[in-house]
N, C-alpha and C positions, 0 to 999 in steps of 0.2 A: 328844164333843169330837174334831173332825176333825184338830186339830193333833197329837194323839198319834201316830196311824199315819203322818201326813205326816212328822213329825220322826223317826219310826222307820225308814220305808222309802223315802220320796221324797228328802227332804233329811236324810239320816241323820246323827245325831250319832255320835261314836265309840263311845259306850256308852249304855245306857239311863239310867244315872245322869246322864250329861251332858245327855241329851235332857230328862229331868225337870227338871234345873236350868235349862236354857234356857227351858222352858215355865213355870217358877216353880211347880212342883208337887212335893209330897212324892213320893218314889219309890213308896210304896204306892198313892197316887192315880193316878199314871202307869200303874202295873201294872194297876190295875183298869180304867182307860179303855182300855188296849191290849187287855186280855182281852175286853172288851165289843165293841170294834171288830172283832177277829178273829172273834168269834162271829157278828156281824152279816154280815161278808163270807162266812163259811162258809155261813150260812143262805141268803144270796142265791145263792151258787153252786150249792147243792143244789137250790134252787127252780128255777133255770134248767135244771139238769141233768135234773130230772124233768119239765120242761115246763110248770110252773105259771105261769111268767113268761118273757117274752122279754128278752134283753139290751137295755139302752138303745141307741137308735139303730136298732132293728130293728122299727119299727112300735109298735103299742100294747103297752105292757109292764104293763098291769094284769092282775090274776088273771083267768083264763078261768073261765066258769061251769062247774059240774060236769056 
């Protein structure tokens, strides 16, 4: 759910509780979606860092063969 990190970091609500309310989600669901989004961003950044993938906009960003 892209709306959770967007509402947390881009168009931030004053609190996570407020963000969950705006998105009409229970706080536990909001927290779960936010944790998953952060995990995915972290994985992507590590993949770029170790050279398995190029950042978007820099040519082909599919995995390189071993």
